[in-house]
C-alpha positions in Angstrom: 0.0 0.1 0.0 1.6 3.4 -1.1 2.2 5.9 1.7 0.4 9.1 1.9 2.8 12.1 2.4 1.2 15.3 3.7 1.3 18.1 1.1 3.3 20.4 3.5 6.0 17.6 3.9 6.1 17.2 0.2 6.8 21.0 -0.2 9.5 20.8 2.5 11.3 17.8 0.5 11.1 19.6 -2.7 12.5 22.9 -1.2 15.4 20.9 0.3 16.2 19.2 -3.0 16.2 22.5 -4.8 18.6 23.9 -2.4 20.9 21.0 -2.8 20.7 21.2 -6.6 21.4 24.9 -6.6 25.3 24.6 -5.8 25.7 21.8 -8.2 24.2 24.0 -10.9 26.3 27.0 -10.2 29.4 24.8 -10.0 28.6 23.3 -13.4 28.2 26.8 -14.8 31.4 27.9 -13.2 33.3 24.9 -14.8 32.1 26.1 -18.3 33.5 29.5 -17.9 37.2 30.1 -18.8 39.5 29.9 -15.6 43.0 31.2 -15.3 45.4 28.6 -13.9 47.5 30.0 -11.2 50.9 28.7 -9.8 51.9 28.4 -6.2 53.0 32.1 -6.4 49.4 33.2 -7.1 50.3 34.4 -10.6 49.0 33.1 -13.8 50.4 30.2 -15.5 51.5 30.3 -18.2 53.0 33.8 -18.3 55.7 35.8 -20.0 58.6 37.4 -18.1 62.2 38.3 -19.2 65.7 37.5 -18.1 66.9 40.0 -15.5 70.6 39.2 -15.9 73.0 38.9 -18.9 74.2 35.5 -17.5 71.4 33.0 -16.6 71.8 29.2 -16.3 69.0 27.1 -17.4 69.0 23.7 -15.4 67.3 20.4 -16.2 65.8 20.5 -12.7 64.6 22.9 -9.9 67.8 23.3 -7.9 71.4 24.2 -7.9 72.3 20.4 -7.7 70.9 20.0 -11.2 73.1 20.2 -14.2 73.1 23.2 -16.5 71.8 22.5 -19.9 71.8 26.1 -21.4 73.4 29.5 -20.6 71.8 32.6 -21.8 74.1 35.6 -22.4 71.4 38.3 -23.0 69.4 40.2 -20.5 65.8 41.0 -21.5 65.3 38.0 -23.5 61.6 36.8 -23.1 60.8 33.4 -21.6 57.5 31.8 -20.8 56.8 30.4 -17.3 55.1 27.2 -17.7 55.4 25.7 -14.1 56.6 26.7 -10.6 58.3 24.8 -7.8 59.4 26.7 -4.7 61.5 29.6 -6.0 62.3 27.9 -9.4 60.5 28.4 -12.5 60.3 26.1 -15.5 60.6 28.1 -18.5 60.4 27.8 -22.4 62.1 30.1 -24.8 61.1 31.2 -28.3 63.2 28.0 -29.8 61.1 25.8 -27.6 64.0 24.8 -25.2 62.6 24.2 -21.7 64.4 24.1 -18.2 64.4 25.7 -14.8 65.7 29.0 -13.7 65.8 30.6 -10.3 63.0 33.2 -9.9 65.7 35.9 -8.8 67.0 35.9 -12.3 63.6 36.8 -13.9 61.9 40.1 -14.4 58.3 41.0 -14.8 59.3 43.5 -17.4 57.7 42.5 -20.8 59.8 42.0 -23.8 59.1 40.4 -27.1 60.9 38.9 -30.0 59.9 40.0 -33.7 58.7 36.8 -35.6 61.4 34.5 -34.5 60.0 31.9 -36.8 61.3 33.9 -39.8 64.8 34.3 -38.3 67.4 33.7 -41.1 65.0 34.2 -43.9 64.8 37.2 -46.2 62.0 39.1 -44.2 61.6 42.3 -42.5 58.9 43.3 -39.9 57.3 46.6 -40.2 56.5 48.8 -37.1 53.9 51.4 -37.9 53.0 54.9 -36.7 49.6 53.7 -35.5 48.1 50.3 -34.7 46.7 50.0 -38.4 48.0 48.0 -41.4 47.7 51.3 -43.7 49.6 53.4 -41.3 53.0 54.9 -42.1 56.0 52.5 -41.5 58.2 53.9 -38.9 61.1 51.4 -39.0 61.7 47.8 -40.1 63.2 45.3 -37.8 64.8 41.8 -38.6 63.1 38.7 -37.5 64.3 37.6 -34.1 65.1 41.1 -32.9 64.3 41.7 -29.2 62.4 44.7 -28.0 60.5 46.1 -25.1 56.8 45.8 -25.0 55.1 49.1 -24.1 51.5 48.1 -24.5 49.3 45.5 -26.4 45.5 45.8 -27.2 45.0 42.2 -28.3 45.7 42.9 -31.9 48.7 45.3 -32.0 51.7 45.9 -29.5 53.5 49.0 -29.2 57.2 48.1 -28.9 60.5 49.8 -28.7 63.5 48.4 -30.6 66.9 50.1 -30.1 65.2 53.5 -29.2 62.7 53.3 -32.1 59.0 52.8 -31.1 56.2 51.6 -33.3 53.2 49.3 -33.5 53.5 45.6 -34.7 50.9 43.1 -35.4 50.6 41.1 -32.1 50.5 37.9 -34.1 54.1 38.7 -35.0 55.4 39.0 -31.3 56.7 36.1 -29.4 56.2 37.4 -25.8 52.5 38.3 -25.9 49.6 35.7 -26.2 47.1 36.2 -29.1 44.4 38.4 -27.7 46.3 39.5 -24.5 46.2 43.1 -23.4 49.5 44.4 -21.8 49.8 47.7 -20.0 53.3 49.1 -19.1 
């Protein structure tokens, strides 16, 4: 024989079920929204930084006891932090080399490389007076040239190369993500 439940009790059960379902629905909605992954430092991963010193060792592991597999001899070179462990950062350079660098040797100053994938080819990268393709060309730089990023709006970056400033198509910069906004 089926049990008869008073109407008031049925409403209470439905209200409790709705309250329990609400957090699950909001959690499902939160999982569909893009989230920014952060490392133990609280900063986003991945992210671009630059080398602080003109002599930086990249190691095969996160510590001084690990062998050096690469030495960088140019300060200001952009690298991408892809992982964090204690005060060590796993980085990737424009050529795809990966290794560990102590955070003390890295700077938050944003730099970029003009189209390193065209390096060694007959090509020149135009910097424009305004962030427009039909703007006047201010200067041309060789692929692989390192410059300072002043700002990026998601489509264009204003950069400085050897004292000359101009706008470069953001898709030609290794050191800024596609669509990323950068403020100096």
